[in-house]
N, C-alpha and C positions, 0 to 999 in steps of 0.2 A: 358472561357477558356475551351481548349480542354485537360485538365490535370486529369480530373476524373479517367480513367480508367489505369494513368499514376502512380497515385500520384504526381504527380510535383509538387515540394517546391523550390523556391528561397530563399538564404542565403547569409550574409555577413558576414566574420568572419573576426576579427580586432585581428592586432596582435603588442605586444608594445614590446618585446623582437627583439632585431635586426637579422638582417636575413644576413649573413656574406656572400658577392659574391665573385665570384671567379676571380674579379678585384681587390680584397684586399678590395673593399669599402663596406660600409654598407648600408641597409634599412630599415630606424625605424621612425617611425613604418610604417606598410604596411596593404593592404587590401585584401582579396580575396575575389572574388562573383563565387559562386558554384550552382549549383544546383543537386538535388537529386531526383530519380524516384524508383517507388516501396516499398517496407517495408524492412528494416534490420529485419533478424531473429534472436530467441533469442540467438544464439552461434555466431553472427556477423560475420559467414563464409560465406555469399554468396555477399559480395559487390564486385563490379564490378568499377574500374575506367578506364572510357573511357578519353582518352587526346586528341587536338583538333588541328586542322591544322592551317598554319600562320594566316589565315584570321577569323578563326573560334571563337565559342567563351563557356561560359558555359551552353550555350541554343541549346544543340543537337539532342532535340525529343519534339514531342508536339505541339500547336500552341495556342499563346494567342490571348485574344481578339481581333478583329481589325487585327490582323497581317494577313497576305497574302499568307504567306508562312512559313512553320514548322520550327523545328530544323535543322540543316547541317546535320543531321544522321537518321532522322525519318525512311527511309524505314529500318536501321539496329535496331533502339531501341525501344522496345515499346513492348506494349502486346501481346503476341503471336507471336510477332517476335523475327528476329534473336538470340539477344540479350535481350531475354524475361523478362521483367519487374513483370511478374507475379510468377517468379523465383529467381529474379537478384534483387539486389538493387544497382543501378547503379549513380556515383558519377560523373559528370563532370564540370571542373572550367574553368574560363576564368585566362589566365598565366597573370602574372605580366607581365608588357607591354603593355598588350592589352588596347584597347579603350573602354572597357564594363564591366567597374566598379573596376575591380583590380585597384592597384595602378601601376600606370604610366607616362610616361613624362607630363601627361595632367590634374593630380591630384595636388589640391592645396600643398604647402611645410607645414608641421607639423610648426603649430603655426601662420598659414599665416591669414590673414585678408581678408577680400572684395575676389572678384573674378581674379584680376589682379595677385597672388603670386603663379607661378604654376611653375611646375619644369623645364617644356621646356628641353632643353639640358645641363642641370644640373642633371638629372635624369643620375643615376648611368648606365653604360652598363649590360647589362643581358645575360646570357650565358642559353642554353639549360638545362644545369646542375642546376644553379641558379632556373630556373622554377621548375624542380625535386625536388632541397631542401624544396622549399615555398610549394609543392604538400604536402609534406612529414610531414610537420609540421603540415599544414590543417587536414590530416587523422589521425595524434596524438589529434589534437582539436576536433576531431568527435568524438575521441575515437576509432576508426578502427585501429588496429595494425597488421593485416593482411588480403589481398585482395584473391576472389579467381583468379582475371585476372587484367591482366591491358592491354589495348589494342587502339591503336589510328594508325591514318594515316598520312603520309607526315612528318610536324612539331611535329604531335602527335607519330609518329612512333620515331623519334628521341627521345622523352621523355620517351616512353615505353624503347627503351633499355637503354638509359642513367638510369631508375629506375633499370633493370636488374642487371645492371652494379655496380650502386652507393647502393641502397637497396637488396641483391640478393633475401631474404627470407621474403621479404615483400607480396610475390604472390605466388601464386601454378603456376601461367604460366604467359607467358609475349606475347602476340602478337602484333611485328611491322611490321606494312603494308605500301607499297610504298615509304620507305625511304632506308637510307642508312648507313655508318659508320664514313661518313664524307661529306661534302658539297663538290663537285668537282669544278672544275675551270669555266664551263660553268655556272652554278650557281652563283657564285660568282661575273662571269661577267656581268650577266643579271641584279643581284642585285647592282651591280655599275652604271649602265645605270638609273634603278630606282631610286636610289638615286639623280643622278643628276639632271635628272628632274624635281624631287620634289622640290631639293633645289633652283632651276633657274626660280620657280614658283613666279611670285611677290605678289601675295597675301599669299604666304608662309611667306615671312618678314622675311627671316631666323629665323625661328621657332617663330615669335613673335606677330602671328595673333591672334586675340580674340577667347581664346578659348570657344569651343560652340556656335561661331558664325553661321551665317547660310552660309557657304562656299560651295562652290561644287570647290574644288581645280582642276585647269588644268594639273598642273605639277601630281597630285594624280591619275586623270581621266588617263592620258597617262602611268603612270607605271603600270597603272592596265591591260590594252590596252596589251603590251608586254609583261606585265604575262600570260596573257589568252595566248597569243602564247606558251608557253611553257607548259601550263597545258594539252591542248589536242591535238591528234595528226592531222598530213595531213593527213590522211584519212577521219576522222571525220570533218575536213573543209570540204573536198571535197561533202562529202555526208550529211551534213549541208547548206552549202554556195555553195559550185562548183565559177562557176562564172559569178551567177546569180548578176542582177544588178536593184537596186531599180526603178520601172519603173516610180516613180515620178520626177525624176532626169536627167536631160540632158546627154547622153553620152558621149558627148565633152564638156560637160561643166566641167571647172577644180575643181567645188565643188561638182560635180555629185559623187556618190556611190553606190561603189559594196554591195551587204548585209552584207559582212563580215565586212564591214568598217561602214556600218550601226550599225550592232551589236558590234562593239568594242565600237562606239560612245554611246550606251545607256547601256551598260555595265559597260564603265568606267564612266559615269554622275551618274549613282544607285552607284556604290560603293563607289564613294567621298561623297554621301551623306550620309552613314552610317557607313565609315571610319575615321580615324585620320590621319593625314599624318606624325607627330612625331611619334607615337605610329607605325605606319608604319616603317618607319626610324630605330628603333630601335630593331622590331622583326625581318627584313629581316637581319640587321646586325649579330642577334643573329642564324639566318639561314647560315649566310655565314662563322660566329668562328665555328661553329660547328663540334665539332671531338668526338667522344664518348670515346676515349682513351685519352682525357685531363686529365693531371694528371697521367697517366700512363705512362711507358717506350714505351709502343706498341700496338696495338689493341690485340692481342693475351694476353698481361699482364691483359686489361682491361674485355676481352669476359672471361677470367679463373676465374673471381670472380662471373660469373652467376652460383647460385646454384639448380634455376628452369626452368624447359621446356621452349624452345624460340623457339616459332613458327613465320616463317615469311612466309609473306604473297607480293609476286610481282607480276607486270603485265607487259606482255611482250610488250607492244608496249608504255611505259613509258618512255620518253625522258628526263627527269629530273633526276630520280633516274632508269638510265638503270640495267636490270636485273643482270647484271653481278656484278653489286657491292653487291648486296643481295646474290648472288650465293658466294662471297669473305667471306661476315661473315657465311655461312653456311659452306664454307671450311675452316675455321679455328673454329669454333666449333666443327666440327670431329675431327681437327689434335689434339684437348684440349678432344677430347674423352667427349665431352659435350651433352647433350639433346637438341636436336632439329628436326626442321622439316622444307622445304621449300616448299611451294604450287607456281609454277607459273602457274599466270590466264593467259589465250589466248585471249588476247585483242588487237584490233586497236584503241581505245580509245584516250590514252595518258595518263598523269598522272592522271588528274579528275577519270579516271575509280575507285578507290577506293569509289570515292561519289556517280558514277550516277549507274556504273555496281553493285549492290548491288546483286542480284540474281544469279551474275555469282561466287561470291565466300561465303556468308551471310552462305550458310549449313556446309562451312570449321568450321565458328566462332561457329556456332551452336553448330556443332557436337565436337570442341573443350570443350568447356562450359560445357557442359552437361555430 
């Protein structure tokens, strides 16, 4: 296990008190899986919470024995890296609703026996705010009352912004990356199409498939293909694939493929072998209904709650969350007289630049933390 320098530890916390959800329903009991990296100092003042994106997990750094890939933010988090685990105690957890161990639609219902009594569609709808509230309860459980920082990108950025609004004094700073104050109609539309292709997959069987069975759901593969077209820009597609054709495929064969088509086949199949379709449906629904001002009269009213500096980082080539959406957050913060910054990273990569182009903005995060 590549964890010696990280002091990587994996935990599961079980909560028997009810989690009251935005929908009015409750989740009881529930579990959260999380990882920690580095060491907590004596005053508990060096803790940083990292929040993950839609398909992320608690495993943001390091590599376990047998793994081909490191954690999803391994270039950012680690010994001597931008979020330095020699200095900071880093916490990352799988949100409720994800398929990586925290309570979700594929969790057996309380008191069930055997392997056939799972939540499935009886699982309550989860919002970004619900994710945040559950993580706050986890932090209380760990014994951490305040954080040095909360940082996350995409759906993780949504969580970070909601943390700043709901728990304004929990961190010295909040760093939302490549995100927005509310999901725009394009995201909602794409999520609608992804939902439909998953639901139409015969193997999905209305959500009544064998949990943990050996499936590679075609609907989930197609949903991932569609999502991928939103995550990277046309410039990146041109640079990586252009109009190159698979040499072994017939050019005038109906089933011949361009290189971009072959990559989509590979990426979709790989994703479907690792993720769960029910969890995916619940998480994209949470993203679609995301609004940081939920429960407030307007966005300015929500942002007025923030007490610590808000450091926004956006990418010029992000088509999912256009940079104007992050500028609007900054404008509202300025109007309110709140402490905030906005760094715009010049990038043609697209939304996934926050995962791929770490070297372009990691120094900004390091500077803020240090």
